[in-house]
MARLO-891411 format. One line per 4 residues: their letters; for each residue z, y, x of C-alpha. Coordinates in steps of 0.1 Angstrom, whole numbers. Layout:
a) Z,Y,X | ...
***
This chain:
xxxx) 509,1086,822 | 535,1054,814 | 535,1025,834 | 522,990,830
xxxx) 554,977,843 | 576,999,824 | 553,1009,794 | 583,1030,776
xxxx) 593,1049,798 | 579,1089,814 | 569,1101,843 | 601,1090,855
xxxx) 614,1053,851 | 652,1064,845 | 669,1038,822 | 706,1036,813
xxxx) 729,1010,796 | 762,1031,778 | 795,1031,777 | 813,997,773
xxxx) 785,971,781 | 786,944,805 | 763,959,830 | 758,925,849
xxxx) 750,909,810 | 729,940,801 | 706,944,830 | 699,904,831
xxxx) 692,905,796 | 665,937,805 | 653,919,835 | 647,885,810
xxxx) 633,909,782 | 610,925,807 | 596,892,834 | 604,862,812
xxxx) 577,860,793 | 548,870,826 | 551,835,838 | 579,819,861
xxxx) 567,841,894 | 568,867,878 | 610,874,883 | 608,859,916
xxxx) 582,892,926 | 609,915,914 | 636,932,939 | 668,946,922
xxxx) 693,972,946 | 726,965,938 | 756,987,945 | 782,963,955
xxxx) 783,930,964 | 808,916,939 | 785,929,916 | 752,909,929
xxxx) 775,880,929 | 781,889,890 | 744,892,884 | 737,859,902
xxxx) 763,845,874 | 750,859,852 | 713,839,855 | 734,807,867
xxxx) 748,811,825 | 703,797,816 | 682,797,808 | 667,788,842
xxxx) 645,810,857 | 636,818,893 | 658,846,907 | 649,879,917
xxxx) 660,894,949 | 694,906,948 | 698,932,975 | 723,956,982
xxxx) 716,994,986 | 736,993,1020 | 712,966,1034 | 684,993,1034
xxxx) 708,1005,1068 | 702,972,1083 | 662,967,1082 | 639,967,1114
xxxx) 624,996,1115 | 605,994,1147 | 618,995,1184 | 623,1034,1184
xxxx) 653,1034,1162 | 680,1006,1177 | 701,992,1152 | 733,1013,1140
xxxx) 766,1012,1162 | 796,994,1148 | 822,1021,1128 | 850,1005,1150
xxxx) 832,1013,1186 | 824,1049,1175 | 859,1055,1156 | 872,1042,1198
xxxx) 845,1070,1212 | 862,1097,1189 | 899,1087,1200 | 892,1087,1232
xxxx) 873,1123,1228 | 900,1135,1208 | 925,1126,1227 | 913,1143,1255
xxxx) 907,1176,1236 | 944,1173,1228 | 953,1165,1259 | 940,1197,1273
xxxx) 949,1218,1242 | 984,1208,1228 | 987,1239,1204 | 957,1214,1187
xxxx) 972,1189,1172 | 1005,1171,1182 | 994,1136,1203 | 1008,1109,1174
xxxx) 979,1123,1154 | 952,1114,1174 | 941,1083,1157 | 938,1096,1126
xxxx) 921,1128,1133 | 894,1104,1149 | 891,1084,1122 | 891,1116,1095
xxxx) 867,1130,1116 | 846,1095,1119 | 846,1101,1080 | 831,1133,1079
xxxx) 807,1123,1106 | 794,1098,1077 | 796,1120,1052 | 774,1149,1070
xxxx) 750,1122,1081 | 743,1106,1044 | 740,1141,1028 | 720,1152,1060
xxxx) 741,1182,1070 | 739,1191,1108 | 768,1207,1127 | 742,1241,1130
xxxx) 746,1245,1095 | 785,1244,1095 | 788,1265,1124 | 762,1285,1101
xxxx) 791,1287,1077 | 804,1324,1068 | 840,1316,1077 | 852,1354,1078
xxxx) 886,1346,1061 | 891,1316,1077 | 884,1325,1113 | 912,1308,1131
xxxx) 917,1280,1107 | 880,1275,1114 | 874,1282,1151 | 901,1250,1156
xxxx) 882,1228,1132 | 849,1235,1154 | 871,1223,1187 | 864,1191,1173
xxxx) 836,1195,1159 | 818,1202,1189 | 825,1173,1205 | 805,1151,1177
xxxx) 778,1171,1182 | 756,1152,1205 | 754,1120,1181 | 734,1141,1156
xxxx) 708,1146,1187 | 672,1125,1182 | 683,1105,1216 | 722,1092,1203
xxxx) 720,1057,1188 | 729,1065,1149 | 757,1053,1130 | 756,1033,1096
xxxx) 753,1065,1077 | 728,1080,1097 | 705,1049,1097 | 707,1040,1060
xxxx) 695,1079,1054 | 666,1073,1080 | 659,1038,1067 | 657,1059,1031
xxxx) 633,1086,1043 | 609,1061,1059 | 609,1041,1029 | 597,1067,1008
xxxx) 576,1083,1035 | 556,1043,1032 | 554,1043,999 | 538,1075,997
xxxx) 506,1060,1013 | 512,1021,1003 | 534,1021,966 | 553,989,960
xxxx) 533,964,945 | 561,945,937 | 588,958,911 | 613,976,924
xxxx) 646,988,905 | 676,999,917 | 704,991,891 | 743,1003,893
xxxx) 743,1031,916 | 755,1064,902 | 739,1085,934 | 770,1100,942
xxxx) 757,1097,980 | 730,1120,991 | 707,1087,1009 | 711,1072,972
xxxx) 704,1096,956 | 674,1101,976 | 665,1066,971 | 667,1067,932
xxxx) 648,1093,934 | 620,1082,949 | 619,1047,931 | 623,1061,898
xxxx) 584,1079,903 | 567,1045,919 | 540,1034,893 | 566,996,897
xxxx) 603,1012,901 | 627,1015,878 | 663,1031,884 | 692,1017,856
xxxx) 719,1040,853 | 758,1026,841 | 776,1037,813 | 759,1071,806
xxxx) 770,1088,777 | 748,1081,747 | 767,1106,722 | 765,1136,746
xxxx) 749,1167,734 | 722,1186,751 | 744,1216,747 | 772,1194,771
xxxx) 742,1182,795 | 730,1214,804 | 766,1227,816 | 771,1201,841
xxxx) 742,1220,864 | 772,1240,883 | 787,1215,905 | 818,1238,913
xxxx) 830,1239,883 | 811,1202,866 | 820,1181,894 | 849,1162,878
xxxx) 830,1152,850 | 822,1114,849 | 786,1122,834 | 780,1153,860
xxxx) 762,1127,887 | 739,1112,860 | 730,1152,855 | 720,1157,888
xxxx) 700,1127,887 | 679,1138,855 | 674,1177,875 | 660,1153,904
xxxx) 639,1139,878 | 634,1171,865 | 634,1151,827 | 664,1158,800
xxxx) 687,1138,792 | 672,1131,757 | 641,1114,776 | 666,1086,788
xxxx) 655,1050,772 | 675,1020,773 | 673,990,796 | 683,971,772
xxxx) 694,969,733 | 722,949,742 | 751,971,718 | 783,986,727
xxxx) 813,972,715 | 821,1000,699 | 800,1028,688 | 825,1046,672
xxxx) 848,1048,701 | 823,1062,725 | 817,1091,707 | 856,1098,699
xxxx) 860,1095,743 | 827,1114,745 | 845,1143,726 | 872,1145,742
xxxx) 859,1147,778 | 837,1175,770 | 843,1201,795 | 871,1227,792
xxxx) 849,1258,779 | 836,1238,755 | 866,1220,740 | 865,1248,705
xxxx) 838,1218,701 | 865,1195,690 | 872,1215,658 | 834,1219,649
xxxx) 824,1183,655 | 858,1163,650 | 850,1161,614 | 824,1145,621
xxxx) 839,1113,639 | 848,1104,601 | 876,1073,597 | 893,1072,634
xxxx) 908,1035,627 | 878,1017,634 | 873,1037,669 | 912,1030,680
xxxx) 916,996,661 | 913,975,698 | 932,1003,717 | 969,1002,724
xxxx) 990,1030,740 | 1023,1020,761 | 1044,1045,774 | 1069,1026,793
xxxx) 1100,1043,806 | 1102,1036,842 | 1067,1015,864 | 1090,987,862
xxxx) 1093,981,830 | 1052,991,828 | 1045,960,852 | 1070,939,832
xxxx) 1051,943,799 | 1014,942,814 | 1023,908,829 | 1035,895,795
xxxx) 1004,907,781 | 981,887,803 | 1004,857,800 | 1000,861,764
xxxx) 962,864,767 | 957,829,789 | 978,812,758 | 949,830,738
xxxx) 925,816,758 | 913,851,770 | 903,866,803 | 926,897,809
xxxx) 917,921,836 | 939,948,851 | 929,979,863 | 940,1003,884
xxxx) 942,1023,914 | 977,1015,919 | 982,993,940 | 1021,989,939
xxxx) 1018,983,903 | 995,958,910 | 1017,938,932 | 1045,948,907
xxxx) 1025,926,883 | 1020,903,908 | 1053,896,912 | 1064,894,873
xxxx) 1034,870,866 | 1052,848,889 | 1075,842,862 | 1050,817,852
xxxx) 1035,802,880 | 1002,824,876 | 985,843,905 | 959,866,897
xxxx) 926,869,910 | 929,902,928 | 902,916,942 | 918,942,966
xxxx) 933,912,986 | 967,919,1004 | 961,946,1035 | 963,928,1071
xxxx) 996,943,1081 | 1014,928,1050 | 1003,896,1059 | 1022,873,1082
xxxx) 1000,875,1111 | 998,908,1106 | 1041,915,1107 | 1041,890,1134
xxxx) 1016,909,1156 | 1032,942,1145 | 1064,932,1154 | 1050,920,1188
xxxx) 1030,953,1196 | 1068,974,1189 | 1082,959,1215 | 1059,968,1239
xxxx) 1066,993,1262 | 1103,995,1249 | 1135,975,1262 | 1138,951,1232
xxxx) 1171,955,1214 | 1186,928,1191 | 1167,936,1161 | 1134,933,1174
xxxx) 1142,905,1196 | 1151,888,1163 | 1125,895,1140 | 1103,880,1162
xxxx) 1126,845,1167 | 1128,845,1129 | 1090,849,1120 | 1076,819,1101
xxxx) 1046,822,1133 | 1074,820,1160 | 1075,789,1175 | 1052,770,1150
xxxx) 1037,744,1170 | 1066,719,1169 | 1105,716,1167 | 1109,745,1144
xxxx) 1143,731,1130 | 1162,731,1169 | 1144,772,1172 | 1159,783,1142
xxxx) 1191,766,1148 | 1195,783,1188 | 1176,817,1172 | 1207,819,1149
xxxx) 1232,809,1173 | 1219,835,1200 | 1222,860,1166 | 1259,856,1164
xxxx) 1269,856,1199 | 1250,892,1202 | 1268,902,1172 | 1301,894,1193
xxxx) 1291,907,1221 | 1274,939,1212 | 1241,942,1240 | 1223,974,1228
xxxx) 1195,958,1252 | 1197,920,1256 | 1178,909,1292 | 1172,879,1307
xxxx) 1211,880,1330 | 1221,883,1290 | 1205,856,1272 | 1209,835,1302
xxxx) 1249,835,1300 | 1241,826,1267 | 1228,798,1276 | 1248,785,1294
xxxx) 1278,790,1276 | 1272,757,1256 | 1246,744,1279 | 1266,707,1280
xxxx) 1261,709,1243 | 1227,713,1237 | 1207,704,1266 | 1176,724,1252
xxxx) 1191,758,1253 | 1187,768,1286 | 1145,755,1283 | 1148,776,1252
xxxx) 1162,803,1265 | 1136,803,1292 | 1111,805,1273 | 1125,834,1253
xxxx) 1128,856,1285 | 1093,845,1296 | 1079,859,1265 | 1103,891,1272
xxxx) 1089,892,1309 | 1053,891,1290 | 1060,932,1275 | 1044,956,1296
xxxx) 1053,990,1308 | 1047,1020,1289 | 1023,1028,1315 | 983,1041,1303
xxxx) 959,1012,1311 | 924,1007,1297 | 926,998,1256 | 913,958,1270
xxxx) 942,951,1290 | 968,968,1263 | 952,942,1235 | 951,911,1261
xxxx) 991,919,1271 | 993,918,1231 | 975,889,1223 | 996,871,1250
xxxx) 1030,882,1242 | 1022,871,1206 | 1006,836,1212 | 1030,828,1235
xxxx) 1061,830,1215 | 1038,819,1184 | 1030,786,1204 | 1069,775,1215
xxxx) 1080,768,1251 | 1055,742,1268 | 1030,743,1237 | 997,753,1244
xxxx) 978,777,1221 | 986,802,1198 | 1006,777,1171 | 996,786,1138
xxxx) 990,823,1144 | 954,823,1136 | 957,799,1107 | 945,804,1074
xxxx) 930,834,1061 | 949,857,1071 | 949,840,1105 | 912,840,1105
xxxx) 908,875,1096 | 937,888,1124 | 920,868,1149 | 883,887,1139
xxxx) 901,920,1137 | 911,911,1170 | 880,898,1187 | 861,934,1172
xxxx) 885,954,1190 | 883,931,1224 | 842,937,1215 | 847,974,1216
xxxx) 873,982,1241 | 856,1001,1266 | 851,1022,1244 | 882,1035,1239
xxxx) 893,1040,1275 | 929,1045,1292 | 956,1054,1265 | 993,1055,1265
xxxx) 1002,1022,1252 | 1021,1045,1217 | 990,1056,1215 | 974,1021,1214
xxxx) 1003,1010,1190 | 993,1037,1165 | 952,1022,1173 | 959,989,1169
xxxx) 979,992,1137 | 953,1013,1123 | 926,992,1131 | 945,965,1114
xxxx) 951,987,1075 | 910,990,1076 | 912,947,1070 | 918,932,1035
xxxx) 923,898,1031 | 918,879,998 | 915,841,991 | 895,837,960
xxxx) 907,800,952 | 937,804,947 | 937,834,916 | 934,825,884
xxxx) 903,826,865 | 916,840,831 | 939,867,853 | 919,894,873
xxxx) 932,924,890 | 906,949,898 | 905,983,913 | 886,1008,895
xxxx) 853,1006,912 | 850,970,907 | 859,968,871 | 823,975,861
xxxx) 814,942,877 | 827,915,853 | 833,924,817 | 869,909,799
xxxx) 880,899,768 | 913,923,775 | 913,953,796 | 941,969,805
xxxx) 938,1005,825 | 974,1006,839 | 992,1040,854 | 970,1066,838
xxxx) 992,1093,855 | 979,1125,874 | 985,1115,908 | 979,1073,904
xxxx) 945,1079,879 | 933,1098,888 | 945,1099,926 | 952,1134,941
xxxx) 922,1145,963 | 931,1138,1002 | 936,1167,1025 | 909,1180,1048
xxxx) 918,1188,1079 | 882,1204,1084 | 865,1222,1056 | 877,1238,1023
xxxx) 864,1236,987 | 838,1266,994 | 832,1255,1029 | 820,1220,1015
xxxx) 798,1234,985 | 778,1256,1010 | 773,1230,1038 | 758,1208,1009
xxxx) 787,1183,1011 | 807,1163,990 | 837,1185,970 | 865,1170,964
xxxx) 865,1166,932 | 837,1141,936 | 861,1114,931 | 882,1129,901
xxxx) 842,1128,885 | 839,1090,896 | 872,1084,885 | 862,1096,851
xxxx) 833,1075,851 | 854,1046,858 | 876,1052,831 | 851,1063,804
xxxx) 832,1026,810 | 863,1006,808 | 886,1027,776 | 853,1013,760
xxxx) 852,980,760 | 864,957,728 | 899,955,731 | 917,981,756
xxxx) 951,991,769 | 961,1023,780 | 996,1022,800 | 1015,1043,821
xxxx) 1048,1049,826 | 1071,1083,815 | 1088,1081,846 | 1084,1075,882
xxxx) 1111,1069,909 | 1127,1103,907 | 1107,1121,881 | 1091,1126,849
xxxx) 1053,1117,849 | 1025,1141,836 | 999,1119,818 | 960,1114,832
xxxx) 942,1144,823 | 918,1121,805 | 947,1105,784 | 963,1142,770
xxxx) 926,1152,754 | 922,1114,739 | 961,1120,721 | 957,1157,715
xxxx) 925,1152,699 | 936,1122,676 | 968,1143,667 | 946,1174,657
xxxx) 922,1154,633 | 951,1145,604 | 924,1145,581 | 904,1120,601
xxxx) 932,1096,599 | 940,1107,641 | 975,1110,640 | 977,1073,621
xxxx) 954,1058,642 | 974,1074,676 | 1006,1063,658 | 989,1027,654
xxxx) 981,1029,691 | 1015,1037,705 | 1037,1010,676 | 1013,977,694
xxxx) 1023,994,730 | 1061,997,716 | 1063,961,697 | 1051,949,739
xxxx) 1076,968,754 | 1105,956,734 | 1088,923,738 | 1092,924,775
xxxx) 1124,945,774 | 1142,915,758 | 1123,890,780 | 1150,909,807
xxxx) 1182,904,787 | 1200,875,793 | 1209,852,765 | 1240,849,772
xxxx) 1262,880,776 | 1285,876,810 | 1315,887,812 | 1321,912,838
xxxx) 1345,900,863 | 1383,910,864 | 1403,929,886 | 1413,898,916
xxxx) 1447,891,927 | 1452,856,938 | 1479,838,945 | 1476,813,975
xxxx) 1506,783,979 | 1530,801,1005 | 1518,779,1028 | 1484,795,1030
xxxx) 1496,827,1033 | 1498,846,1070 | 1526,845,1087 | 1514,868,1117
xxxx) 1501,900,1106 | 1491,935,1136 | 1507,967,1126 | 1476,980,1116
xxxx) 1466,951,1092 | 1505,963,1077 | 1485,997,1061 | 1457,973,1045
xxxx) 1486,950,1031 | 1501,979,1017 | 1467,1000,1004 | 1446,970,996
xxxx) 1465,933,998 | 1425,920,991 | 1417,926,1022 | 1445,906,1037
xxxx) 1437,875,1014 | 1397,871,1023 | 1410,876,1062 | 1435,858,1068
xxxx) 1435,833,1038 | 1403,827,1033 | 1391,835,1072 | 1361,855,1061
xxxx) 1353,880,1087 | 1326,910,1083 | 1297,902,1112 | 1296,930,1140
xxxx) 1266,940,1130 | 1233,933,1157 | 1227,967,1167 | 1254,981,1183
xxxx) 1259,1019,1171 | 1280,1046,1186 | 1305,1039,1155 | 1339,1051,1152
xxxx) 1353,1020,1165 | 1332,1020,1201 | 1338,1056,1203 | 1377,1050,1197
xxxx) 1373,1025,1221 | 1356,1040,1250 | 1375,1073,1243 | 1405,1055,1252
xxxx) 1394,1043,1282 | 1387,1077,1299 | 1421,1092,1292 | 1439,1057,1301
xxxx) 1417,1059,1333 | 1426,1094,1343 | 1463,1090,1336 | 1462,1058,1360
xxxx) 1448,1077,1389 | 1481,1097,1385 | 1471,1130,1391 | 1492,1157,1378
xxxx) 1480,1175,1346 | 1486,1210,1356 | 1466,1204,1392 | 1436,1230,1395
xxxx) 1416,1200,1400 | 1425,1183,1371 | 1403,1193,1347 | 1371,1186,1372
xxxx) 1389,1149,1375 | 1388,1141,1335 | 1352,1149,1333 | 1345,1130,1361
xxxx) 1362,1096,1346 | 1345,1106,1316 | 1311,1103,1327 | 1316,1074,1342
xxxx) 1332,1055,1319 | 1309,1068,1290 | 1274,1056,1318 | 1289,1023,1319
xxxx) 1301,1020,1280 | 1278,1039,1262 | 1242,1033,1263 | 1229,1063,1242
xxxx) 1221,1092,1261 | 1222,1114,1237 | 1257,1102,1216 | 1267,1100,1257
xxxx) 1261,1140,1260 | 1279,1149,1231 | 1311,1130,1234 | 1314,1146,1267
xxxx) 1309,1178,1249 | 1340,1167,1229 | 1361,1159,1259 | 1350,1192,1276
xxxx) 1357,1207,1243 | 1395,1200,1247 | 1401,1191,1279 | 1422,1226,1284
xxxx) 1441,1216,1253 | 1448,1178,1267 | 1461,1186,1297 | 1482,1211,1288
xxxx) 1496,1190,1259 | 1497,1165,1288 | 1523,1185,1314 | 1544,1190,1288
xxxx) 1545,1152,1281 | 1548,1143,1313 | 1575,1164,1314 | 1597,1143,1290
xxxx) 1586,1110,1302 | 1564,1097,1327 | 1529,1075,1317 | 1539,1034,1327
xxxx) 1520,1014,1302 | 1483,1017,1289 | 1472,993,1261 | 1505,973,1263
xxxx) 1502,936,1238 | 1535,935,1222 | 1553,909,1190 | 1584,908,1173
xxxx) 1592,881,1144 | 1615,881,1115 | 1632,847,1121 | 1647,838,1088
xxxx) 1607,849,1069 | 1587,830,1094 | 1572,858,1104 | 1558,876,1135
xxxx) 1540,914,1142 | 1520,924,1167 | 1507,953,1182 | 1489,969,1215
xxxx) 1502,1003,1222 | 1478,1028,1231 | 1501,1037,1253 | 1542,1039,1261
xxxx) 1561,1065,1286 | 1595,1064,1303 | 1614,1084,1303 | 1655,1094,1309
xxxx) 1660,1088,1270 | 1642,1063,1264 | 1604,1052,1250 | 1578,1076,1240
xxxx) 1551,1061,1222 | 1516,1076,1220 | 1482,1066,1201 | 1453,1082,1205
xxxx) 1430,1093,1175 | 1394,1101,1174 | 1395,1113,1141 | 1423,1131,1119
xxxx) 1453,1117,1123 | 1477,1107,1096 | 1506,1134,1084 | 1538,1124,1078
xxxx) 1540,1119,1043 | 1515,1095,1051 | 1532,1075,1079 | 1560,1070,1057
xxxx) 1543,1055,1032 | 1513,1041,1043 | 1502,1044,1081 | 1533,1027,1100
xxxx) 1512,1016,1127 | 1535,1042,1149 | 1563,1034,1135 | 1567,999,1132
xxxx) 1553,1002,1169 | 1589,1018,1177 | 1606,995,1157 | 1594,967,1180
xxxx) 1600,986,1209 | 1636,992,1207 | 1639,950,1199 | 1620,941,1230
xxxx) 1587,935,1218 | 1568,946,1243 | 1575,924,1267 | 1563,946,1300
xxxx) 1582,974,1290 | 1617,956,1278 | 1638,970,1259 | 1651,1000,1249
xxxx) 1661,1031,1225 | 1626,1050,1213 | 1635,1084,1220 | 1599,1096,1203
xxxx) 1565,1084,1188 | 1531,1109,1187 | 1495,1105,1173 | 1473,1126,1201
xxxx) 1443,1138,1176 | 1410,1141,1195 | 1391,1154,1172 | 1379,1191,1168
xxxx) 1403,1212,1190 | 1431,1189,1194 | 1466,1180,1179 | 1494,1162,1185
xxxx) 1512,1149,1149 | 1549,1138,1158 | 1561,1104,1137 | 1592,1111,1115
xxxx) 1611,1087,1138 | 1646,1113,1127 | 1634,1107,1088 | 1629,1070,1093
xxxx) 1647,1056,1122 | 1636,1021,1140 | 1661,1000,1122 | 1653,1020,1088
xxxx) 1615,1011,1089 | 1623,971,1103 | 1649,965,1072 | 1617,979,1051
xxxx) 1587,959,1067 | 1611,928,1061 | 1616,936,1028 | 1578,946,1028
xxxx) 1573,904,1038 | 1597,891,1015 | 1579,903,983 | 1547,889,997
xxxx) 1565,856,1000 | 1572,857,967 | 1548,829,949 | 1542,855,917
xxxx) 1526,880,938 | 1491,886,940 | 1468,896,966 | 1454,925,941
xxxx) 1421,944,949 | 1423,979,962 | 1457,986,954 | 1467,1019,965
xxxx) 1434,1030,993 | 1435,1068,1002 | 1403,1074,982 | 1382,1058,953
xxxx) 1354,1068,979 | 1370,1044,1007 | 1351,1014,1007 | 1368,979,1014
xxxx) 1346,951,1032 | 1353,928,1009 | 1344,947,979 | 1308,931,968
xxxx) 1332,894,972 | 1360,909,944 | 1332,923,923 | 1344,958,923
xxxx) 1325,980,900 | 1329,952,874 | 1356,964,869 | 1371,995,882
xxxx) 1405,1011,892 | 1419,1016,855 | 1418,976,853 | 1450,957,855
xxxx) 1455,933,881 | 1460,900,864 | 1473,871,891 | 1456,844,897
xxx) 1465,811,914 | 1445,795,934 | 1445,763,956
***
């Protein structure tokens, strides 16, 4: 019998609003039409259950727009979980507490059986297991149901999964405190049970839910059967024929269809789609487009209906009149074009909503909008770890339990929240000075002694430096060791460290760490973690860092006061809430919209269907429904990029269907309509491309060849710099004329320079001991010296073992060749400095010889090479280091060695199996080398000679420290170097 409250419905009061209708406006219009004439108190007696808090706010806004009326009671469906149901059912356990308890249990299981999962996956497994628990409780599936599954083909994997599932079994017992999902289902079941004897006396309406979860579906079924109850479904396809509705009965085949959930509700209520009634006669913006999209979304087995029903759509021009299809060549251009259209919409006085699940694209669009000082109202906000307080807490957590290196320390000191109490200017100056000093010193792990040595070095110039250094040392002393502790102690140490650094020396409090919306959200997250910390028990520091980051990732920070009211960014779920004049559906590619279902470590698709759990296609079906609703608005953009960062993209299945359908209906104007949609997108893409093109073309830089004044040119170079002068003169100009030097790396690394320095020292110390290379214990002594030197000079254990292995590999070769060398001369001088002057040119050549041996026939000069030593032809033309050192030695340039004849010189190559390369002194004797040097320097003292860039590099792949200064890349090797006078 028809209800007095809802006389237009049948036995089950199920209503619908078609796709494209602003659901909040349609819902309020129906409420006013049904209860507005019954007196002011009638509306106030109505209880409306909504799906999201945003929808509730939107409904209130529509009511506030007038005319004036009493509001109905607006509640959320999820609030039923918090209803008081008597002392026998306590309030639900906080989700964070349940996850911490699961983390502790999973950790113990992995510790007892390490083959089950890696230790690093403990928190992720606990989080995934908590999600499975929520789903089981919401769908009414018990652990016994899972244990009874037929898993004959998956016994090994399922046995491992059951070991995890068994640890949560006790939470499904009657005496266990319920989770939020469990209490939600219990609340719904008790509400339904109470209605059987005492039905509601006032209207109850559930609106906007698709009933995709088990407890919600039960609520919808119960409300629709009440005499004063009604359910209003959003975005129902009123054009879908009955035959198609009937094909949606099989979940395994139809779960990904946008109308599948509505078919399930109809079956629960013993209804057919033709019995659905409209909640209100609010028309869809484009009924013709609804018919077109409905046909395009037919299930795969019946897409042959395109040929049969396609001609019945008539002229497709009106259906696609408000549609634009943008196919951009890259995500960047997609974002740029979207931002340009949003900017134009603001000028047109329109409200524009960008709808996409792709958070990377929304960030790119937000960045592009910044060009016009537009800040979008983003419903998703920013993940807490990406906000300033979140990043600061992450940096503080990363140094816990570790020996912090220079990069970690300076990242904290440079963060905007560090030393935010007062006097931040001097703090930044000292941080910069400390960085430069650490780069020069090369300390791998700066400790208290290193920092205080830096402070004492310039304490008289900056009296506050010592106090500042003590504050940094005090903060580093707060860094706990990596022992296992309770979560509460880890958190307390973490926050104490963060607050100490945020406040500054001698300042109480936490500076600006907990200020603003992000700071308050971080404080709330930390307080929640502290409140439930005892549920996690003790854990290693590495597990704590993983857990802390996981907790922060679940928090979004949003500031609704800074966004432009006309520029909206919405997720696909939020897009149902608020209508806009222009809707942009972006990133419509497979893997983005719809998103690929996440991996399920517990159950496969068939097992989920057997157990009565949700299938992975559920997410795809919900995304399909969001698309069907959003594409039906009056003006819509559909955008995608044809390429991602590394490959071609695949259009979203729904866009593929729509374009194929249009292309297959030429007689209805489908091809022309599709071409017009693409033309509109291409027009805006061209505008965005033009916006990125500079108005005036900037000519590329020429190959530089500066000619500084003679007085500014270097009058002193080392023998290694002569090679650079020949191969890349511009580097000499930048280093010695402009005095620009590369910064040393912040974090010392075992690079070629350090390897050369360390291995030089190994052989120097070994030879200084005077042990004969042929002595039986020489090899053992060489390796002992290697161990001692590397222990002192190389702080990386792995690299240390590799270098020791290298010395061990060539030790026999070295000792054999060294015995031959010592028969010719005796090692006498190591790392000896020298200088020689060309008087008439006022030029001094300097050098530091690795080793000079003294024999009866004169000096023998050696240079160790950890890489490949230069060949003879290379030494003749470019690599003149040994030849120049020989010329200096004959002129008495090495004062400690005195003048003398050079009998030989050679490179001792330590790479591979070892190699000795002699210097071609017989072909280019020292006198000739010195004459060539004099000629070279004389040419560089010519006023018209320029320091050209990259003149004779060994390979075009070689890189110079000054390539960015010479703007290499704007010119190539074919460009002629043209001299340019510089002042």
